[in-house]
C-alpha positions in Angstrom: 8.3 12.4 -36.9 11.0 14.7 -37.5 11.4 15.9 -34.0 11.7 12.0 -32.9 14.3 11.6 -35.6 16.2 14.8 -34.1 16.2 13.0 -30.5 17.3 9.8 -31.6 20.4 11.3 -33.5 21.2 13.6 -30.8 20.8 10.6 -28.3 23.3 8.8 -30.7 25.6 11.2 -30.9 25.5 11.5 -26.9 26.2 8.2 -26.4 29.1 8.2 -29.1 30.9 11.2 -27.4 30.4 9.9 -23.9 32.0 6.4 -25.1 34.9 8.4 -26.7 35.3 10.3 -23.6 35.6 7.0 -21.3 37.4 5.3 -23.5 40.0 7.6 -24.0 40.0 8.4 -20.1 41.0 4.7 -19.6 43.4 4.9 -22.5 45.4 7.7 -20.8 45.1 5.7 -17.5 46.8 2.5 -19.2 49.6 4.8 -20.6 50.5 6.4 -17.3 50.1 3.4 -15.4 52.3 1.1 -17.7 54.9 3.3 -18.3 55.4 4.3 -14.7 55.2 0.6 -13.6 57.9 -0.1 -16.2 60.1 2.9 -16.0 59.8 3.9 -12.5 58.8 7.3 -13.5 56.0 9.5 -15.3 56.1 9.8 -18.9 56.8 13.2 -20.9 54.0 13.3 -23.3 55.9 15.0 -26.1 58.6 12.4 -26.2 56.3 9.4 -25.6 53.2 10.7 -27.7 53.3 7.6 -29.9 52.9 5.5 -26.8 49.9 7.4 -25.8 48.4 7.6 -29.4 48.5 3.8 -29.5 46.9 3.7 -26.0 44.1 5.8 -27.0 43.4 4.0 -30.2 43.4 0.6 -28.6 41.1 1.5 -25.9 38.5 3.5 -28.2 38.9 0.1 -30.6 38.2 -2.1 -27.5 35.6 0.3 -26.2 33.6 0.5 -29.4 33.8 -3.6 -30.0 32.6 -4.1 -26.5 29.9 -1.5 -26.8 28.8 -3.3 -30.1 29.1 -6.8 -28.1 26.9 -5.6 -25.3 24.2 -4.6 -27.8 24.2 -8.0 -29.6 24.3 -10.1 -26.3 21.3 -7.6 -25.3 19.4 -9.0 -27.9 20.6 -13.0 -27.7 20.6 -12.8 -23.7 18.0 -10.1 -22.3 19.1 -9.0 -18.8 15.5 -9.6 -17.6 15.3 -13.3 -18.7 19.0 -14.3 -18.1 20.5 -12.2 -15.4 23.1 -14.1 -13.9 24.1 -15.7 -17.4 24.1 -12.5 -18.9 26.5 -10.9 -16.4 29.1 -14.0 -16.7 28.8 -14.3 -20.5 29.4 -10.4 -20.8 32.5 -10.4 -18.9 33.9 -13.5 -20.5 33.1 -12.0 -24.0 34.1 -8.4 -23.2 37.3 -9.9 -21.5 38.1 -11.9 -24.4 37.6 -8.8 -27.2 39.7 -6.5 -25.1 42.8 -9.0 -24.7 42.4 -9.9 -28.6 42.5 -6.2 -29.7 45.0 -5.2 -27.1 47.6 -8.2 -28.4 46.8 -7.4 -31.8 47.5 -3.4 -31.5 50.5 -4.7 -29.5 51.7 -6.8 -32.6 51.1 -4.2 -35.0 53.0 -1.4 -32.7 55.7 -3.8 -32.3 56.1 -4.6 -36.0 56.2 -1.0 -37.1 58.9 -0.4 -34.6 61.2 -3.3 -35.4 60.3 -3.5 -39.2 59.2 -7.0 -38.9 55.9 -8.7 -38.0 57.4 -12.1 -37.2 58.2 -12.7 -33.5 59.6 -16.1 -32.3 60.1 -14.8 -28.7 57.3 -12.1 -28.3 55.8 -14.0 -25.1 58.8 -14.8 -23.2 60.2 -11.1 -24.3 57.3 -9.4 -23.0 55.8 -12.0 -20.6 55.7 -9.9 -17.5 53.9 -6.8 -18.9 51.7 -8.7 -21.3 50.4 -10.5 -18.1 50.3 -7.5 -16.3 48.5 -5.9 -19.0 45.9 -8.9 -19.3 45.2 -8.5 -15.4 44.4 -5.1 -15.6 42.3 -5.5 -18.6 40.2 -8.4 -16.7 39.9 -6.2 -13.8 38.6 -3.4 -15.9 36.3 -5.5 -17.8 34.9 -6.9 -14.7 34.7 -3.2 -13.1 33.0 -2.1 -16.2 30.6 -5.2 -16.4 29.6 -4.4 -12.6 29.0 -0.7 -13.4 26.8 -1.9 -16.6 25.0 -4.1 -14.4 24.2 -1.7 -11.6 23.2 1.0 -14.0 20.8 -1.5 -15.6 19.3 -2.7 -12.4 18.8 1.2 -11.1 17.1 1.8 -14.6 15.0 -1.1 -14.4 14.0 0.1 -10.8 13.6 3.5 -12.0 11.2 2.0 -14.8 9.2 -0.1 -12.4 8.7 2.7 -9.9 7.6 5.1 -12.5 5.1 2.6 -14.2 3.7 1.9 -10.7 3.3 5.6 -9.9 1.7 6.2 -13.2 -0.4 3.0 -13.0 -1.8 4.4 -9.3 -2.5 7.7 -10.8 -4.4 6.3 -13.7 -6.3 4.2 -11.1 -7.1 7.4 -9.1 -8.4 8.9 -12.2 -10.9 6.3 -13.5 -11.9 5.9 -9.6 -12.5 9.8 -9.5 -14.6 9.4 -12.4 -16.9 6.8 -11.0 -17.3 8.8 -7.9 -18.2 11.8 -10.0 -20.6 9.7 -11.7 -22.5 8.6 -8.3 -22.2 12.0 -6.9 -23.7 13.5 -10.0 -26.3 16.3 -9.8 -28.9 14.3 -11.7 -28.8 11.4 -9.1 -29.0 13.9 -6.1 -31.9 15.7 -7.9 -33.8 12.4 -8.4 -33.2 11.3 -4.9 -34.3 14.5 -3.6 -37.7 14.4 -5.8 -38.2 11.2 -4.1 -37.6 12.5 -0.6 -40.3 15.3 -1.2 -42.9 13.1 -2.4 -42.3 10.8 0.3 -42.3 13.5 3.0 -46.2 14.2 2.5 -47.2 10.6 1.5 -45.3 8.5 4.0 -42.8 10.5 6.5 -41.5 7.3 8.1 -40.8 5.9 4.7 -39.0 9.4 3.9 -36.9 9.0 6.8 -35.7 5.6 6.2 -35.2 6.7 2.5 -32.9 9.5 3.8 -31.1 7.1 6.1 -30.6 4.8 3.3 -29.4 7.4 0.9 -26.9 8.6 3.4 -25.4 5.2 4.0 -25.3 4.8 0.0 -23.0 8.0 0.0 -21.2 6.7 3.0 -20.5 3.5 1.2 -19.3 5.4 -1.8 -17.0 7.8 0.0 -15.4 5.1 2.1 -14.8 2.8 -0.8 -13.7 5.5 -3.3 -9.9 5.2 -2.7 -10.0 1.2 -2.5 -8.7 -0.5 -5.3 -11.2 -3.7 -5.1 -13.6 -4.8 -2.8 -15.2 -8.4 -2.4 -18.3 -9.0 -4.4 -20.1 -9.8 -1.3 -19.6 -6.1 -0.3 -20.8 -5.1 -3.7 -23.6 -7.2 -3.5 -24.8 -5.7 -0.1 -24.4 -2.3 -1.3 -26.6 -3.1 -4.6 -29.2 -4.5 -2.2 -29.4 -1.1 -0.3 -29.4 0.8 -3.6 -32.1 -1.3 -5.0 -34.4 -0.2 -2.0 -33.9 3.4 -3.1 -34.8 2.6 -6.5 -38.0 0.6 -5.3 -39.0 3.5 -3.7 -38.8 5.5 -6.9 -40.1 2.7 -9.5 -42.2 0.3 -6.8 -42.7 -3.0 -8.6 -41.9 -1.9 -11.8 -38.2 -2.7 -11.1 -36.8 -6.2 -10.1 -33.4 -7.0 -9.3 -32.6 -10.8 -8.8 -29.2 -11.9 -7.3 -28.5 -15.7 -7.7 -24.4 -16.2 -6.9 -23.0 -19.1 -5.4 -20.9 -18.7 -1.9 -17.7 -19.2 -3.5 -17.5 -16.4 -5.6 -18.6 -13.9 -3.1 -15.1 -13.4 -1.7 -13.7 -12.8 -5.2 -12.7 -9.1 -6.2 -13.8 -6.3 -8.2 -13.6 -2.8 -8.2 -15.8 -0.7 -5.9 -19.4 0.4 -7.5 -19.0 -2.2 -10.7 -22.3 -3.7 -9.8 -23.9 -0.3 -8.8 -22.7 1.2 -12.0 -24.2 -1.5 -14.2 -27.6 -1.6 -12.3 -27.7 2.3 -12.6 -26.9 2.1 -16.3 -29.8 -0.3 -16.9 -32.1 2.0 -15.1 -31.0 5.2 -16.7 -31.3 3.7 -20.3 -34.6 2.2 -20.1 -38.2 3.6 -19.6 -39.5 2.0 -16.5 -43.3 1.9 -16.2 -46.2 -0.7 -15.1 -46.5 -1.6 -18.8 -42.7 -1.8 -19.3 -41.0 -3.0 -16.2 -37.5 -3.7 -16.0 -35.8 -7.1 -14.7 -32.0 -7.2 -13.7 -30.2 -10.3 -13.3 -26.7 -10.8 -11.4 -25.3 -14.2 -11.5 -22.4 -16.5 -12.2 -21.1 -18.3 -15.1 -18.8 -21.7 -14.3 -17.5 -19.4 -11.5 -15.2 -17.5 -14.0 -17.5 -14.7 -14.9 -20.1 -12.4 -13.2 -23.2 -11.8 -15.4 -25.2 -8.6 -15.3 -28.4 -9.1 -17.6 -31.2 -6.4 -17.9 -34.1 -6.7 -20.1 -34.8 -3.7 -22.6 -37.5 -1.2 -22.8 -38.1 2.0 -24.6 -34.8 4.2 -24.4 -35.6 7.8 -23.0 -34.8 10.2 -25.5 -32.5 12.7 -23.4 -30.0 9.7 -22.0 -26.3 9.8 -23.8 -24.6 6.8 -24.5 -23.8 4.2 -21.9 -20.4 3.4 -23.1 -18.9 6.1 -20.5 -20.0 3.9 -17.4 -18.5 0.6 -19.2 -15.5 2.3 -20.4 -14.8 3.4 -16.8 -15.5 -0.2 -15.6 -12.9 -1.6 -18.2 -10.3 0.7 -17.4 -10.5 -0.3 -13.6 -10.6 -4.0 -14.4 -7.7 -3.6 -16.6 -5.5 -3.0 -13.6 -6.1 -6.4 -12.4 -6.9 -9.1 -15.1 -5.9 -9.4 -18.8 -9.2 -10.8 -19.4 -11.9 -9.0 -21.5 -15.2 -7.6 -20.2 -17.9 -9.1 -22.7 -20.8 -7.2 -23.7 -23.8 -8.3 -25.7 -26.6 -6.3 -26.9 -29.4 -8.1 -28.4 -33.0 -8.3 -27.0 -31.3 -8.2 -23.7 -28.3 -6.5 -22.5 -25.7 -8.2 -20.9 -22.2 -7.5 -19.6 -19.8 -10.4 -18.2 -17.3 -9.3 -15.7 -14.3 -11.8 -15.3 -13.7 -13.1 -11.8 -10.9 -11.7 -10.0 -9.4 -14.1 -7.7 -5.7 -13.1 -7.4 -5.7 -9.0 -6.7 -2.0 -9.1 -6.9 -1.4 -10.6 -10.2 -3.0 -10.3 -13.4 -4.6 -13.6 -14.7 -4.0 -14.6 -18.4 
């Protein structure tokens, strides 16, 4: 908390002194320009310090007021929502503020010099320098507004670019977690055990099992770096994966897929259905006495529902939340809709259908 307070304080002081420096620089340039344009020669600071001081005070007051005005306008007319309006209104408001402050300080300065603050011919007496002052001020305000707009645009681009990079890195991280879970030693150990028993019982089936296992690993590696695949592709992979499970559990495991054709071309992160099937297998004892049923279906074309029956939980299995958390993280990159989990006499996960991969749905 203290560190953040110090950062805010030093950030404020840095902006404050930067504002003083810029305003003072503008004030000095005004002083030299107007003196030279009126007199025809460069001023001597020691002889004309009062003009220089007036110019510095005017520039800093105008700079402070314009800065405060911009902060207020940023709240009333945010750049992101009203880009062109914010730019035009900012120019007009800042120009009025700058001209008003310059006229007031000129009036005070002349009043102190002449001893009277009542001028009948102020405009006619100083028409040319006042017009010149206003024109230069308008040009300075326009230049300031364009620079401010350019800095805002660059900052927004930088923020969007950095967010995109961070988002991509987070996606890669959760996809890597999914890949690790599928290439885990436990999964490979079970597969090798199955192959070992099949080699003596049924060599042809063992060969087919090895081929299917290689295909599943090929699918995992091919799709690991993809952000999304079609539901059709994932369903085909689950069918291949189901073959491997059937060899292990025979008729004690049943996977029923009932999806309408119009949802098969929707999107989902790779390995989503496979991870849910694997979770169901991992967290339930599967036997002839306790068979496991898994149903994959659609609800009103808006959700994909994966439901499994529940049997006795194996003693050595850890929480299933790791796999679900991974799926939730990956879905969060494509939709704002929540993944729904129901855990009663059956375990159900409802996945929102992703139809547009480029925009989050409400």
